N, C-alpha and C positions, 0 to 999 in steps of 0.2 A: 454549396455548403462546405465549410472547412472541417477538418478532422475534429477540432475542438468542439465545434457546433454540433457535429454528428454525435460525438461522445455525450455531450450534454443532453441532447434529445433522446439518446438511447436509454437514459435513466427513467424515462417515462413509460417504457415498455415493461410488460411482465417478464420475470426471469426466464431466459431461454433454456431449452433443453441442453444438457451437456455441461452445465456449470460445475466447477470443482467445489464440493461442499467443505472440504477440509482434510486435515491429516487424521484419518480415522485410525486411532491406535487403541487396541484392546487393552483393558485394564485402566483406562482413564477414569478416575473417580470424580463423581459430582458433576454439577452443571458447569458449563464453561463460564469463565469470568468475562463479563462484558468489556469490550475494548473498542477503540475507534482510532482510525488513522486519517490523515489528511492527504489526499491525492491533489497536490497543488500544481495546477497546469499554468505555465507562464504565458502571459499575453505577448506573443511575438508572432511574426509571420510563419515561423515554423516552431510551434510551441514545444516546450519541454516539460518535464516533471521533476520536482525537487525531491531528492532522496538523501538520506543520511547514512553514514556508516557508524554503527553502534560501537561503543568502546569495547575493547577486548576483556575488560574486567567486570562486565555486567553479569548479573545472575542469569538472565534469559537472553537468548539470541545474541550472545556476545559476538562482536566483530562482523555481524551481518549487515547487509544493505537493507534499509527499511524506509518506509514512509514515516514522517514524523507522527507520533501517536503513542497511545498507551491505554491503560486501564480507565474505565469510566468510573469516576468517583461519585460518592453519594451527593456531593455538592453540585455536580454538573447538571445542567438543565437539558440532559439528553446527549445523544452521541455526537451531534454537531458541535455542541459546546465543548465536549471532551476533546474532540479532534482539534478544534481551534486553540483550546487552552494548552494542549500538549505541544502543538506546533509553536506556540509562543514560547513555551518553556524550553523546548529543545533547540530551536533555531532562531528565536527572536522575531518570529513573524507576527506582525500586528494583526489581530483578528479583523480589525476594521478594513484592512486591505484585501480581504478575501471575499470574492463574489461567489457565495455558496450555490452550487447547482443542485445538490441533492445527495442522496445516499445510494450506494450500490449494494451488492449482495454480500451477506456475511460469509466469513471464512473461519473455520475452527482450526486453530494451530495445534501442533503436536504438544505444546505446553498448556493446552486446554483454555485458550482465550478465544472467545467468539468475537472476531474483529469485523467491524463495520467500516468500509471505506466511505469517507465523506469527500465528495469531489467539488472542486471550485477553481476559479481562476485567480491568479495573482499578477501584479505588475512584474515585468521582467527586470532582471538585474537589481533585485532588492539587496541591500547590505545585510544579509543574514549572518548570524554569528552562532557557531555550534556551542551548545551547553558543555562546559568543560568536564562535567562528571558523567555525562551520558553520551555525547556525540563526539566521535573522533574526527569526523570529516563530513562535509556535505557537498553535493554536486547536482548538476542538472543533466538529465538524459533526454534525448529527443522522444517526444510522445509517439511519433510515427514509427520509430524503430522499436520501442517497447511494445506497441500493440500489433506489430507485424507477426503473424503466426510463424513465418519463416525463421524468426529469431528466437522462438520459444521452444527450447529443446526439452523433451521428456527424458529424464535420467533415472535409472533404477540402481539402488544401492541398498546395502543391508543397514538396518537401524533397529536396535534393541532385539537382535536375533531374527528379524523378519525382513523380507525384501520389501522395499518401499519405492514408489515412483514419485518423483517431484519434478517441478519445472525449473529451468535455469535460463537466464538471458545474460549473455556476455556483451558488455559494451565498454570499449576503450579500457580494457584491463579490469573492469569492475565485474564482479560476479553477483548478479541479482538472482536469488534463488529462494526456494521454500515458499513461505506464505506471501511474501511480497510479489514474487514472480507469479504465483497462482492467482492473486488478485488482479494482476495485469492480464493474465490469460482470460480470466472471467470478463474483464472489461472488453477485451478483444472479441470475445464470443458474443457479448451484448451488441457490439457494433455490427457483427455479421448477421445477427438476427433482427436488427431493428430496421 
């Protein structure tokens, strides 16, 4: 069974012990805002994952590496629809080209979004185009590298007067950290328990 097949199958299992629930920050008011991201796994012998670099002038998570995605709108027919819509808006990914596998475990961000990762496979080498107002760049990183616990470093730093631990994955000069890295850590842990 390939890594992509194992990851797809792992979605059928109950959440394993030890998943990262989110960035638990005291003083966060109200219910988290529903959001969804697309973890698009490319169909190739060594699959990759499509990631974006958010523009530096965005209100939230500026300049960060992220999965295509965003807020679930009232017009969306659920989180899968939201993730596919956002991926089409952000990188021009045609929803019809995505073979949706299912959803993974929610992660609550420090900005109070409850993000649901939607996983699916896409053809390799698609002619994707970054949205000029939202995405500064996009790239593909190897799935095996991202899911390898040896590449997932826990880092402690001060944030809003408190010490906070987050995960970071460095790949070819790209710093994948925060919620995106945490969701990859959770997928990795699902694989280990399935």
